[in-house]
Steps between C-alpha positions, in 0.01 A plus 500: 500500500765593751544140629691425181752780530843380391712407785644830585571401855535125499840482337535122542173313485390146411268476208226239506371329177168673540651840529728438199200413293325809608809718432545337156144586425544865591836514325347389173257794523779757528665670206873575501406865570308402807773266623764771477257747664486276803866583566436869545376695786308818407503839691156648456438865404516780756149426625648208681852609600544247782397191323627266224332239282624151475405238238372701200309203350141410458549235763695678781513857608604619848515837660774537761606789722836653410681585825856535358506870584283473803130599497274738685219398731331645801762398750715771654824331409558443130576161350871468436645539145741278312806677634394426862429128413838455336688604815307266730688181586251380753281268292218470753447875472472476128258213515278684746483804261412277205235333703349834595505630142348185356233498761413865415516412126255222531267716704495748219424230239859444369627137448853559624792750513816592305793601704873521487770236464842518649643503147512832322217563241313197617160466658307228665142397436300337783149378429299433821620549858578133535763541238684735742470262777644227280761739338363426149552769242600566151760761382417775249783661310550805283561312175786648289327538175809658341673170551233271392661422169819398675313292756313323214828451302655329799238236478653368183816390668544159660539575866667263741409709806173639628521835660243539787352837590724515808797504270387834355631742759295811414239561239630838429807336364340312218792527259723318745233225524459469124875473462465185719285368221172515702219447245134554496416137581706534827268774606190296422643212707524731800120547530549868448234762398588821322369858535318607189685776314308807404500448115455118524799460261656234719178298508467524122860393437457198730190398310687532175793311637266202563357519150852525366620190684752694709310382809355151484132516570532182704726692746241772530231238544685341777511828682134569440396153624692546829299824538167339424546199717569675830199607709510814697333516841393864552353438840632675810694266727346481846829602661535805285190701600661838575393749759552875414713557813722208393538657157628824654732308727634292197570827303674656791721194538573507131627858518708419807645194338594695190753710682863411412822579684840435335823616662878466471558598854310377806272805570137375487284424670648751750614313814658764731266794508700641791828534311447483124469851356250535209391800299200531267548697179166532316460555126130411486187644343278388785500582869742277698391603844376155574835344406686743719272471805487125488878481461540725797265276700761227443808725522427818700827669403454465123605805305422661172743637250791439741818446302679354809278193530631153415198399305410752230149394382375651179121465492346540160176424307567640151720364232609834366593626846690190565681525173600861574635403837693214360656726242610732785643202689691391188635845452601534864266798532306398817674759724729240654224267597510135393149355483555131590133386511223547247145463622266514199123491482361393164600302191866508396589402153796254465739754361448740791513218745832384366637844501403542867684170573827672402439807725340380823602253768142416581173512290159477663205508269121465491387472142151635529405812690207490736398739781683284752823457305709746706405356825544135372849581375592653833373187675710285264815700573460451873369148512134584562390268224655197339691561178515235225458670162725420199613756255431454120871560451600264782773330295661830401505627854658168617775556244558844639556360854155557638342263751117459487370534858235277632414625853248410756287736704696623802329820609155641543315625198186709450242284325163607370432162345652188651307514828220753515237604750137516388379857495240412764772385733687821459182686567453310822851580617445869406174494699669368811782756490280794416265410782801487739611841380147643526463382855846631584660166569791631295555807281652294215671172405708311253408154371704245303424146403754270336413169330746272334768767513282753320368819662134467410363771713659823626287779624519803724206650686414822673730757642796537736278669760142577550567852379494342150786716373721232355382175328680180578704374213670164434842662578406622845662344812315381807627419842448127490558446877540124592507395139871605566536171684418303179661734247823570680582276794359176364725475186806632690459234772460227244825618325693490831350164577625357177840647552511320841510826683172443673404180681132497554527294818787692645449684823518879486822538706690325221442822303451763771710442809317757707191286494674218687433640841128572431194271506498524121807277473309191405309658215600374151499666158216261398290617784553866416384432139192304617401765762505226775795618694310617808573862427231751567333654202617867516690760705411867450867608489410871450302509818799353682678835404227723657596781732294382788513846665311643206189289605472713814436181704214397294472193284588496136161378380137523587195317363305815509542827302565822706685815495813327628460184295412655165733312249321201365737210430258209476132424475440558875838632615622858556853620577604759753557824310803590712688183407856583377801288414843505652736754353793260540326258260333727250591829328331729256831532304743256370842528667770293669345166592146602419513346164199273496241698310137435590348798314629825340507651850580210729819318549602235749825438681640177350617369833139455603484200263695298759227604752240361267671166489551508876122534534451198270739289708336608821150457388287230669498161332178317462468166686441293176663517161163480314415716212493868570572755226790724605707766343771463755646192352564697181700766688719215619523347151613832359779536751618140419490561120692824519759349736547193282540698189665816653265703281178680555169328411406745232842479331479115499148513346594749233808325380381139512135527424319818389750647256552165341127465465480836334281597789630835606160604633554250792673746729558608853500877574350597156553866541875441456449461124127517415275804463260540787225543240532122426468392862157449651470638862377293786400619849487849631692399813381729776631288790868458415640688212234774479485506120359332196721198409568560127805299393594394853419155628188476711623231744648683800765238572621484138518882490716492813735252332554772236225384262666160420366200682441130444135514603387826329640801316475394131324723255390342173259515207313197384699474175831441676353279772383281221853440386597383847187293517573338158849420606367304793226337283770404251662294786773764552573593149432824297661653199736206458645538842452251791453677831418210721439131431166341446570259785560792742177673397311180550641459846418857609149518356364173654271529802638341813147435620464422880251787512724743311400567142819679424807410302856630576454873452174481302137494578279208376128425456309383800559134586129444577283625206213563736702774673456862395767551244726798445524405125257347259413144576549421133882534527697176510663373812831543329448872472666750733551868539455787753274782592597848616364722775459789249253301293722296279536138384739301281373138443671232291321183392728242324231247426278755327799699360350829636648798675256752658617840625283761665643823637321777685546757774190407698672660811474846344440731676455286812641161577193396693290492189426135460228524240710325230544204734139485608388524147726217406611685187822311429338158533186591294729608214690180524182301487404666171844437350484133577144469370614661176820313439432155627 
């Protein structure tokens, strides 16, 4: 029966002689009433609210799923409604949604779907999923029964022009259309179907019009034959078999693509999070904590209800509340505050939309409210997601001077859909971390995974210490140790290289004249970055400042515990309990030149920094410039950078990198502006500073430089490290700003080989895959990153578009705790990530 359904979807189709004969046979069996009935689509009673019936004849009857207002199913994210559809300009997104809906409809026994059309008061009917693939549909209109007589009268005129459907601008403006002498025959020629009115009066008038000769039966027959001749393939196209995860993803994309931004002034997406002031003023029925917290992730100094901010953002989700606020604005009663941006969640009628256009300089909307709406709008405002939606009053807004914004993704976003971990993979990661905590490899940790610019996994585990008094949160800061080399020094060196201030192959005396008379004179910048300068690995600067008299002519260390050597500083190393430090170098109070703070009760004479560098210059040089990891080269790099810029390293970093990234949780000396409760402690330093290091850098040399060093000293959380990592992964670009060029990043992150796996300032995977690897063997050779002594790692993989961050304080309370390393925790987690995402 259904194979003869009238060509609802094949709008232009060749008719063979055989099919004409068959159609003529069927046509002759139909009464006028049945022919007219075929033009109407029936909405069933309330027992089937989501379906419609098509055909209404003894030959053809179809049941199709009505999705114009969305529909409910078992998926967590609801199917978008008509308002969402109408704002989506990205056609592949619409096609994917229709494919999903048709696939579900056919699974439930329906023959097709009815959905929206871009024209007002118009619907589209698709029969069979192949019709969506081929973009074959028929339009259904709300027929203007009150104008039927006029439409029928127009048929009596001799018309020289034919008015196609596209010429009728909106079906809620029928009178204007009729005045253009559109007649009933015109509508029949458009292959339209009509919604059946409740009392069937329209149907009955049409039937009578045919009997009265106002509509020639031959015209009606021509329409019916076209319907009867077209076959409908209701099979599912092979390429359109939909997975449930894909359906969720398609719906999520639909909601993101429905967001619209219109503005008169260039404000959005926000570019300079370091300088633009923005205040949120909420007039909502629902909790907006998600909007505020995510906005603050992008722009830490965001304010609420601050009348001095340049961008006054009015956040609203209720038409009545919005109308009230607009009345206050119009009356000048907003207490001196001029709201210049409207962010609205939900459907706005055209009248309210136009009114807002007169009052605001920017309008940001999402036409359908879902749980994720506040967060998605925050991401749209800051470039976390692509924005491409088009307003239903686009033309009116254009006339008012608004520009429609189509923006690309420029910052990280939090995605629960686009790339997801399987729950079993998350469980495996949890098991690895919990096992490490249980075995006291670390008291807690932070984890973050970024894929395709989306934060797809962010978790915190355990506690700050083994006392279990304070849980680790995503906002807490860790001492990231040598990850500082990657997060701070690496981008700064690249910037100076691009400006021509650093020549990689220049000898060190070109930058530091005092090196010219030492055996370090032939070392180059390149060799420092590659750790193949011949410098020794480490100098214990703090022990160079020991008061030797305090040792009472005994050695500083012993391999055996005793009454004298009772301070354990390593697995099998004990320190002399009488060891003290020179009073001309260290003081318990800050005064005069003792301004380098190491702890709350320990300060260092700043003049001793020159002695530290003297020790570096006088240190023995190895015979060969083969690879040997050394912090000393970064002390030299820091002095070169600060001399070239005449500015401290931390000041350079804040002004040129971290603040522009909106990453104010990447900081040196965190106690200067951050609560100690947010800082995870590291070692209880019994050998040097005699206290728990809580907010003070663990590395002794970095501490003696005042907490700011090129090799260590940075405190960070995973969320802000991810911004830095994404900038590097984006080939030097983030938030619309270009920090360094793609070519420079490529130059610095390429292995030099010759037995050295490293790039210029970054670590790389092992060159020989058979060697024991410090990272997962599944990472690409293009990947790079760095680990930190405190139990941290930041790893960036351009080929797989993955950023992996793990932060811990494995050295709490003792730095000789190597369980995290022996258990290979960081690498095991990375293995799980790659197994899940690749």
